[in-house]
C-alpha positions as CSV (number, residue, x, y, z in Angstrom):
1,M,85.9,108.3,124.3
2,S,88.8,106.0,125.1
3,E,87.8,102.4,124.9
4,F,88.6,100.5,121.6
5,E,85.1,99.3,120.9
6,T,83.7,102.8,121.3
7,L,86.3,104.4,119.1
8,A,85.7,101.8,116.4
9,V,82.1,102.9,116.2
10,R,82.2,106.6,117.0
11,A,85.7,108.1,116.2
12,G,86.0,110.4,113.3
13,I,82.4,111.0,112.5
14,Q,81.7,114.2,110.6
15,R,78.1,115.0,109.9
16,S,76.8,117.1,107.1
17,Q,74.0,119.7,107.3
18,F,71.6,116.8,107.1
19,N,72.9,115.3,110.4
20,E,72.9,111.7,109.1
21,H,73.5,108.9,111.6
22,S,75.5,106.6,109.3
23,E,78.7,108.2,108.0
24,G,78.1,110.2,104.8
25,L,79.4,108.8,101.5
26,F,80.8,111.7,99.4
27,L,80.9,110.4,95.9
28,T,82.4,113.5,94.3
29,S,85.6,114.2,92.5
30,S,85.7,117.9,93.4
31,F,84.2,120.5,95.7
32,V,82.7,123.9,95.0
33,F,84.2,127.0,96.6
34,Q,82.3,130.1,97.8
35,N,84.5,132.5,95.8
36,A,87.9,132.8,94.1
37,A,89.6,133.8,97.4
38,Q,88.4,130.6,99.1
39,A,89.5,128.5,96.2
40,A,93.0,130.1,96.4
41,A,93.1,129.6,100.2
42,R,92.1,125.9,99.9
43,F,94.7,125.2,97.2
44,S,97.5,127.0,99.1
45,G,96.6,125.2,102.4
46,D,95.8,128.5,104.2
47,E,92.2,127.3,104.8
48,V,91.4,123.7,105.9
49,G,88.8,122.0,103.8
50,P,88.2,119.6,100.9
51,V,89.8,120.5,97.5
52,Y,89.8,117.4,95.3
53,S,89.1,113.8,96.2
54,R,92.5,112.6,95.1
55,Y,93.9,113.9,98.4
56,T,91.0,115.4,100.4
57,N,87.5,113.7,100.8
58,P,85.3,113.8,103.9
59,T,84.5,110.1,103.8
60,V,88.2,109.2,103.5
61,D,89.0,111.7,106.3
62,M,86.6,109.9,108.6
63,L,88.3,106.6,108.0
64,Q,91.7,108.1,108.6
65,E,90.6,109.7,111.9
66,R,89.0,106.5,113.1
67,L,91.9,104.2,112.2
68,A,94.4,106.7,113.8
69,A,92.4,106.6,117.0
70,L,92.4,102.8,117.0
71,E,96.2,102.6,116.4
72,D,96.8,105.5,118.9
73,A,98.5,107.3,116.1
74,E,98.5,111.1,115.5
75,C,97.9,110.8,111.8
76,C,96.7,108.4,109.2
77,I,96.8,108.7,105.4
78,A,94.7,106.2,103.5
79,T,95.7,104.7,100.1
80,A,94.2,102.6,97.3
81,S,95.7,99.3,98.5
82,G,98.1,97.8,101.0
83,M,100.9,97.7,98.4
84,S,100.3,101.3,97.5
85,A,100.7,102.1,101.2
86,I,104.0,100.3,101.3
87,L,105.2,102.1,98.1
88,A,104.1,105.5,99.5
89,C,106.0,104.8,102.7
90,V,109.2,103.9,100.9
91,L,109.1,106.7,98.4
92,C,108.3,109.3,101.1
93,F,111.0,108.2,103.5
94,C,113.8,106.9,101.2
95,R,115.6,108.3,98.3
96,S,118.3,107.3,95.8
97,G,121.4,106.0,97.7
98,D,119.4,104.9,100.8
99,H,119.2,101.4,102.2
100,I,116.3,99.4,103.5
101,L,116.7,96.6,106.0
102,A,113.8,94.2,105.7
103,S,112.5,91.0,107.3
104,R,112.9,87.9,105.2
105,G,109.4,87.0,106.3
106,L,107.5,89.4,104.0
107,F,104.5,89.1,101.7
108,G,105.7,88.0,98.2
109,A,104.6,91.2,96.5
110,T,106.5,93.3,99.0
111,V,109.6,91.3,98.4
112,Q,109.2,91.8,94.6
113,L,108.7,95.5,95.2
114,F,111.9,95.8,97.2
115,N,114.0,93.5,94.9
116,N,112.8,94.4,91.4
117,W,111.4,98.0,91.5
118,L,113.1,100.0,94.2
119,P,116.7,99.4,92.7
120,R,115.5,101.2,89.6
121,F,115.3,104.3,91.8
122,G,118.7,103.7,93.6
123,I,117.2,102.2,96.8
124,E,118.8,99.0,97.9
125,S,117.3,96.4,100.2
126,T,118.8,93.7,102.5
127,F,116.7,90.8,103.9
128,V,117.5,89.4,107.3
129,S,116.1,86.8,109.7
130,P,112.9,88.1,111.2
131,T,113.7,86.8,114.6
132,D,117.4,87.3,115.0
133,V,117.9,90.8,116.3
134,G,121.7,90.4,116.1
135,E,121.5,89.8,112.3
136,W,119.5,93.0,111.9
137,E,122.2,94.8,113.9
138,R,125.0,93.4,111.8
139,A,123.3,94.3,108.6
140,M,122.8,98.0,109.5
141,R,124.6,100.5,107.4
142,P,125.3,104.2,107.7
143,N,122.8,104.8,104.9
144,T,120.0,102.5,106.3
145,K,117.0,104.8,106.5
146,L,114.1,102.3,107.0
147,L,113.6,99.0,108.9
148,F,110.6,97.2,107.5
149,L,108.8,94.1,108.9
150,E,105.6,92.2,109.3
151,T,104.6,90.7,112.7
152,P,103.3,88.1,112.6
153,S,105.0,87.4,109.3
154,N,103.3,86.1,106.2
155,P,102.8,83.1,106.0
156,L,105.0,81.6,108.8
157,T,103.5,83.7,111.6
158,E,107.0,84.6,112.9
159,I,106.9,87.1,115.7
160,I,109.4,90.0,115.6
161,D,110.5,91.9,118.7
162,V,109.3,95.4,117.8
163,S,110.7,97.1,120.8
164,A,114.2,95.7,120.2
165,L,114.2,96.7,116.6
166,S,112.8,100.2,117.6
167,R,115.9,100.7,119.8
168,L,118.2,99.5,117.0
169,A,116.5,101.8,114.5
170,R,116.9,104.8,116.7
171,R,120.6,104.1,117.4
172,G,121.1,104.0,113.6
173,G,119.0,107.1,112.8
174,A,116.5,105.0,110.8
175,L,112.7,104.7,110.9
176,L,110.9,101.5,111.9
177,A,107.8,100.5,109.9
178,V,105.6,97.7,111.0
179,D,103.0,96.0,108.8
180,N,100.1,95.3,111.2
181,C,97.9,93.5,108.7
182,F,97.6,90.2,110.5
183,C,96.8,91.5,114.0
184,T,95.2,94.9,113.4
185,P,95.0,97.4,116.3
186,A,92.4,95.1,117.9
187,L,95.2,92.7,118.9
188,Q,98.5,94.7,118.6
189,R,99.6,98.4,118.6
190,P,103.1,98.7,117.1
191,I,103.4,102.4,117.9
192,A,103.1,101.6,121.6
193,L,105.9,99.1,121.1
194,G,108.2,101.7,119.6
195,A,107.4,101.7,115.8
196,D,107.5,105.0,113.9
197,I,105.2,103.9,111.1
198,V,102.3,101.4,110.9
199,I,101.2,100.0,107.5
200,H,97.9,98.4,106.8
201,S,96.3,96.5,104.0
202,A,92.8,97.5,104.9
203,T,91.7,95.0,102.3
204,K,92.1,92.3,104.9
205,Y,90.7,92.4,108.4
206,L,89.9,96.1,108.5
207,D,87.2,95.5,105.9
208,G,86.7,92.0,107.1
209,Q,84.4,90.7,104.3
210,G,86.7,90.7,101.3
211,R,84.8,93.5,99.5
212,V,87.2,96.3,98.7
213,L,90.9,97.3,98.4
214,G,92.5,99.8,100.7
215,G,95.7,100.7,102.6
216,A,96.9,103.1,105.2
217,V,100.1,104.6,106.6
218,L,100.1,105.9,110.2
219,G,102.5,107.7,112.5
220,K,103.2,111.0,114.1
221,R,101.6,113.9,112.3
222,A,104.9,115.7,111.8
223,L,106.3,112.6,110.1
224,V,103.4,111.3,108.0
225,E,100.9,114.0,107.1
226,E,102.8,116.4,104.8
227,P,104.9,113.9,102.7
228,L,102.1,111.3,102.3
229,T,99.4,113.9,101.4
230,T,101.8,115.5,98.9
231,F,102.5,112.0,97.5
232,L,98.8,111.3,97.0
233,R,98.3,114.8,95.5
234,N,101.1,114.2,93.0
235,A,101.2,110.5,92.4
236,G,97.5,109.6,93.0
237,P,97.3,106.1,94.7
238,T,94.0,107.4,96.2
239,L,91.5,105.4,98.2
240,S,88.0,105.9,96.8
241,P,85.3,107.3,99.0
242,F,83.1,104.2,98.5
243,N,85.9,101.9,99.6
244,A,86.6,104.2,102.6
245,W,83.0,104.0,103.6
246,V,82.9,100.2,103.4
247,I,86.1,99.9,105.5
248,L,84.6,102.4,108.0
249,K,81.7,99.9,108.4
250,G,84.2,97.1,108.9
251,L,86.0,98.9,111.7
252,E,82.7,98.9,113.7
253,T,82.9,95.2,114.2
254,L,86.7,94.8,114.2
255,K,87.2,93.8,117.8
256,L,84.4,91.3,117.8
257,R,85.6,89.7,114.6
258,M,89.3,89.5,115.6
259,T,88.3,87.9,118.9
260,A,86.2,85.3,117.1
261,H,88.9,84.7,114.4
262,S,91.5,84.1,117.1
263,A,89.2,81.7,119.1
264,N,88.5,79.6,116.0
265,A,92.1,79.7,114.9
266,L,93.4,78.4,118.3
267,V,91.0,75.4,118.2
268,I,92.1,74.6,114.6
269,A,95.8,74.9,115.5
270,Q,95.5,72.7,118.6
271,W,93.6,70.1,116.5
272,L,96.1,70.2,113.6
273,E,99.0,69.8,116.1
274,G,97.8,66.3,116.9
275,H,97.0,65.3,113.4
276,P,99.2,62.4,112.0
277,R,99.4,63.9,108.5
278,I,100.8,67.2,109.8
279,E,104.6,67.7,110.1
280,R,104.4,71.1,111.9
281,V,101.9,73.7,112.9
282,L,102.8,77.4,113.1
283,Y,100.4,79.5,115.2
284,P,101.5,82.2,117.8
285,G,98.9,81.0,120.3
286,L,100.4,77.6,120.6
287,A,103.0,77.0,123.3
288,S,105.0,75.1,120.6
289,H,105.4,78.3,118.5
290,P,109.1,79.4,118.6
291,Q,108.1,83.0,119.7
292,H,105.0,82.1,121.8
293,E,106.2,84.1,124.8
294,L,107.0,87.2,122.7
295,A,103.6,86.9,121.0
296,A,101.9,86.9,124.4
297,R,103.7,90.1,125.3
298,Q,103.0,91.9,122.0
299,Q,99.6,90.6,121.1
300,L,96.3,90.2,122.9
301,S,95.7,86.8,121.1
302,G,97.2,84.6,118.4
303,G,95.2,86.1,115.5
304,G,93.3,84.3,112.7
305,I,96.1,82.8,110.6
306,V,97.2,79.2,111.0
307,S,100.0,77.8,108.8
308,F,101.1,74.2,108.8
309,V,103.3,71.8,106.9
310,V,101.8,68.7,105.4
311,K,103.8,65.6,105.1
312,G,104.5,64.7,101.5
313,G,105.5,68.1,100.0
314,R,103.6,70.0,97.2
315,E,101.7,67.0,95.9
316,A,100.2,66.2,99.3
317,A,99.6,69.9,100.1
318,W,97.7,70.4,96.8
319,R,95.6,67.3,97.6
320,V,94.6,68.9,100.9
321,V,93.6,72.1,99.1
322,D,91.6,70.3,96.4
323,G,90.0,68.0,99.0
324,T,88.3,70.8,100.9
325,Q,84.7,71.6,99.9
326,M,83.7,74.6,102.0
327,I,87.0,76.6,102.6
328,S,87.6,79.0,99.7
329,I,90.8,78.5,97.7
330,T,92.1,82.0,97.4
331,A,95.1,84.0,98.4
332,N,93.1,86.7,100.2
333,L,92.8,86.6,104.0
334,G,91.0,88.5,106.7
335,D,87.6,87.5,105.3
336,A,84.6,86.2,107.3
337,K,85.0,83.1,105.1
338,S,87.9,80.8,105.8
339,T,90.5,80.6,103.0
340,I,93.3,78.3,102.1
341,T,96.4,78.8,100.0
342,H,99.6,77.1,99.0
343,P,102.1,80.0,99.4
344,A,105.0,78.4,97.4
345,S,102.9,78.4,94.3
346,T,100.8,81.5,94.8
347,T,101.7,84.4,97.1
348,H,105.4,83.6,97.1
349,G,105.5,81.8,93.7
350,R,107.4,84.5,91.9
351,L,110.3,84.3,94.4
352,K,113.3,82.4,93.3
353,P,113.4,78.9,94.8
354,E,116.5,79.6,96.9
355,A,114.8,82.8,98.3
356,R,111.7,80.7,99.2
357,E,113.8,78.1,100.9
358,K,115.7,80.7,102.8
359,A,112.4,82.3,104.0
360,G,111.0,78.9,105.1
361,I,108.3,78.7,102.4
362,V,108.6,74.9,101.9
363,E,106.5,73.0,99.4
364,G,104.3,71.3,102.0
365,L,103.3,74.6,103.6
366,L,99.7,75.7,103.7
367,R,98.2,78.9,105.1
368,V,94.6,78.9,106.4
369,A,92.9,82.2,107.3
370,V,90.4,80.9,109.8
371,G,87.0,82.5,109.2
372,L,83.9,83.0,111.2
373,E,82.1,79.8,110.3
374,A,81.3,77.2,113.0
375,V,84.7,75.9,114.0
376,E,83.4,72.3,113.8
377,D,82.6,72.9,110.1
378,I,86.1,74.4,109.4
379,R,87.7,71.4,111.1
380,A,85.6,68.9,109.3
381,D,86.4,70.5,105.9
382,L,90.2,70.4,106.7
383,E,89.8,66.8,107.7
384,R,88.3,66.1,104.3
385,G,91.3,67.7,102.7
386,L,93.8,65.8,104.9
387,C,92.1,62.5,104.1
388,A,92.1,63.2,100.4
């Protein structure tokens, strides 16, 4: 198997003695050993096999193997959520006295983690322009151990040159971690571009229907497997077998969904660009996007997220949100249902106003995760909001 669509359906399958066709759901906390010697061998790692579902479970293993195949990674470790994946990555690859260099265009909770929690453990973070490689280079320090970014960024869809930052990280002896939440491996493979680590919030497009929480960290086996497995074993941010099974089912349709999300999003972005009440549209598939050419090199399409600035600031933006009737008002994304959110008062609302302004999160900004409804209905609902 080598084609993406086949791997998304077939990779990682482990059948039990019942030879089930659908992947087995192993809802168990522990596993029974044949004898004391086997128990000792499993616990010591001398024998491969499940021990305890906090860090070894067959259903979770299947998800890890399938997602690794899709990302063309040697190893995947699944976690309870996207944020726990980021925390696991940072705590496994950084220690007190280390420095993280991060994109200014990060999800609000990630910024809060880096600013408010990591300093308690002696880990300092510096935020730089997502798109200015020179600023990343100038901010590098001898103790910089991790470069962390999202591309496209949340919510401005800024595209970051992964290959350029990969070269910079290697020169500085640091690791490059890329959050691939917006594109998924169906549209972008950061490891092929030079990333050392790929992060996922499987809650979003990997599940695809807004049902469960999940996260993942991927990379070379020698880099990822031992420290992340030990972290799960000792700290416990474990993905449940049920959630793993749901995400496995989501992966089967990932390519189909991402193609449809992208097609709908492009139509909506092109329409919004000509709307008199819109100041600016941000979508990587538009020729007007500042990094459109880079996006065309790194991604197969523009993805499903369209952000735009409404004339009139927060008051006008909230009227648009409240004027919609079909689109869901929620901060989640990657769902089959279209969603709309006002980042400055929700996902990035806990950031200081100066930090939001520096990151480009203006009061008139709205983010729409374009779903799988008929594009005519999505457009009509946004028009209702814009006319409110």
